[in-house]
C-alpha positions in Angstrom: 0.9 -76.7 48.3 4.1 -78.1 49.8 7.4 -76.4 49.5 10.7 -78.4 49.5 14.1 -76.7 49.4 16.5 -78.7 47.1 20.2 -79.6 47.6 20.8 -75.9 47.0 18.4 -74.6 49.6 17.6 -71.3 47.8 16.0 -73.3 45.0 12.5 -74.5 46.1 10.3 -77.2 44.5 6.5 -76.7 45.0 4.0 -79.5 44.8 0.4 -78.2 44.5 -2.5 -79.9 46.1 -4.6 -81.1 43.1 -8.4 -81.7 43.5 -9.5 -84.0 40.7 -12.5 -86.2 39.7 -14.0 -87.5 36.6 -14.7 -83.9 35.4 -11.1 -82.8 35.5 -9.0 -81.1 38.1 -8.4 -77.8 40.0 -5.4 -76.5 41.8 -4.0 -73.2 43.0 -0.9 -72.6 41.0 0.2 -69.5 42.8 -0.5 -67.8 46.2 1.7 -64.8 46.9 1.5 -65.1 50.8 2.3 -68.9 50.7 5.1 -68.4 48.2 6.7 -65.6 50.2 6.6 -67.6 53.4 8.1 -70.7 51.6 11.1 -68.7 50.2 11.5 -66.6 53.3 11.1 -63.2 51.7 8.7 -61.0 49.7 9.0 -60.8 46.0 7.1 -59.1 43.3 6.6 -60.6 39.9 6.5 -58.2 37.0 6.4 -60.3 33.9 4.9 -63.7 32.8 6.4 -65.6 29.9 5.2 -68.6 27.9 7.3 -70.7 25.5 6.7 -73.7 23.4 9.4 -76.0 22.3 9.8 -79.4 20.7 11.7 -82.5 21.9 15.4 -82.1 22.7 15.3 -78.3 22.5 17.6 -77.0 25.2 17.2 -73.4 26.3 19.9 -72.0 28.6 21.8 -71.6 30.7 20.4 -68.0 30.9 20.7 -65.2 33.4 20.8 -61.4 33.5 23.9 -59.9 35.1 22.0 -56.7 35.8 18.3 -56.6 36.5 18.6 -60.3 37.7 15.4 -62.3 37.4 14.0 -64.7 39.9 11.8 -67.2 38.1 8.9 -69.3 39.2 8.6 -71.9 36.4 6.1 -74.6 35.5 5.1 -76.8 32.6 1.4 -76.9 31.4 1.9 -79.3 28.4 4.5 -82.0 28.1 7.6 -82.4 30.3 11.0 -80.8 30.7 14.2 -81.4 32.8 14.7 -78.0 34.5 18.1 -76.9 35.9 19.3 -74.1 38.1 23.1 -73.4 38.5 24.3 -71.2 41.4 26.6 -68.5 39.9 27.0 -66.4 43.1 30.7 -66.4 43.8 30.3 -65.9 47.5 27.9 -68.8 47.8 29.1 -72.1 49.3 27.2 -73.8 46.4 28.8 -71.7 43.7 29.0 -73.7 40.4 26.7 -76.4 41.7 23.4 -77.4 40.0 20.1 -78.9 40.8 17.5 -80.3 38.4 13.9 -81.5 38.4 11.5 -82.9 35.9 8.6 -80.5 35.6 5.5 -81.7 33.7 1.9 -81.1 33.0 1.3 -84.4 34.8 3.1 -83.6 38.1 2.2 -79.9 38.0 5.3 -79.0 40.0 6.7 -75.5 40.1 10.3 -74.6 40.7 11.6 -71.3 42.2 14.9 -70.3 40.7 16.1 -67.2 42.5 18.2 -64.3 41.3 21.9 -65.2 41.1 21.3 -68.5 39.3 21.6 -69.5 35.6 18.6 -71.3 34.4 17.9 -73.8 31.6 15.7 -76.7 30.5 15.6 -79.4 27.9 12.3 -80.8 26.5 11.7 -84.5 27.2 8.3 -84.8 25.5 7.4 -84.3 21.8 6.3 -80.8 22.7 6.3 -78.7 25.9 4.7 -75.5 27.0 6.7 -73.7 29.7 5.4 -70.8 31.8 7.3 -68.6 34.1 6.9 -65.6 36.3 9.9 -63.2 36.5 10.8 -60.7 39.3 12.3 -58.2 36.8 11.8 -57.3 33.2 13.7 -58.9 30.3 16.7 -56.9 29.5 18.5 -58.3 26.5 21.5 -56.1 26.9 22.2 -57.8 30.3 21.4 -61.3 29.2 24.3 -63.8 29.5 24.6 -67.5 28.7 26.7 -70.3 30.1 27.2 -73.2 27.8 24.9 -76.1 28.6 27.7 -78.8 28.7 30.3 -77.0 30.7 32.4 -79.9 32.2 33.2 -77.9 35.4 29.4 -77.7 36.2 28.8 -81.3 35.0 25.0 -81.2 34.5 23.6 -84.6 33.9 21.0 -83.7 31.4 18.1 -86.1 31.1 17.9 -86.7 27.4 19.4 -88.8 24.7 21.3 -87.6 21.7 22.3 -84.0 21.0 20.2 -81.0 22.0 18.6 -78.5 19.6 20.2 -75.1 20.4 19.6 -71.6 19.4 22.5 -69.7 17.9 22.7 -67.7 21.1 22.9 -70.8 23.2 25.6 -72.3 21.0 27.7 -69.2 21.9 27.4 -69.7 25.6 30.7 -69.5 27.6 32.1 -71.7 30.3 31.6 -70.8 34.0 35.2 -69.8 34.4 34.7 -67.2 31.6 31.2 -66.1 32.6 30.3 -62.9 34.4 28.9 -64.0 37.7 27.3 -62.5 40.7 29.3 -61.5 43.8 
């Protein structure tokens, strides 16, 4: 598995080595020691989540202001455009974003560390999205930044309007959001 820091170096893209033949494929989707080495610190994952969404569903931009979650995300069916936004005020990349296409085909994983808002939009007819989290879901601490905040300027990879939850429609702009120090 190769690890590549993105334009915001704390966000890391992982490309697994896939062994395939006419019977199918095999790959190691997670190795704690290799992961810790790649991100430069040791983490513990405490929760695994699985979501299924249809085309143009946009989830995000989510984060927890307390009990922040680092997330290791991947797609096992379909494809999404996955985004991480740095919301650490002391960071030189505060307010900047990075995005990658994650799919069942490319089998890539993305590490979104604590201190980032996270979201994705479904590009395929259906997508199944898996992620490991470093802390437990705490709805009382969950916050949402609106997906189309012009100061962030995410160039979402989809046509038309996204399908949003009521919660995501109520997201706030970055200048009104509770952020990390």
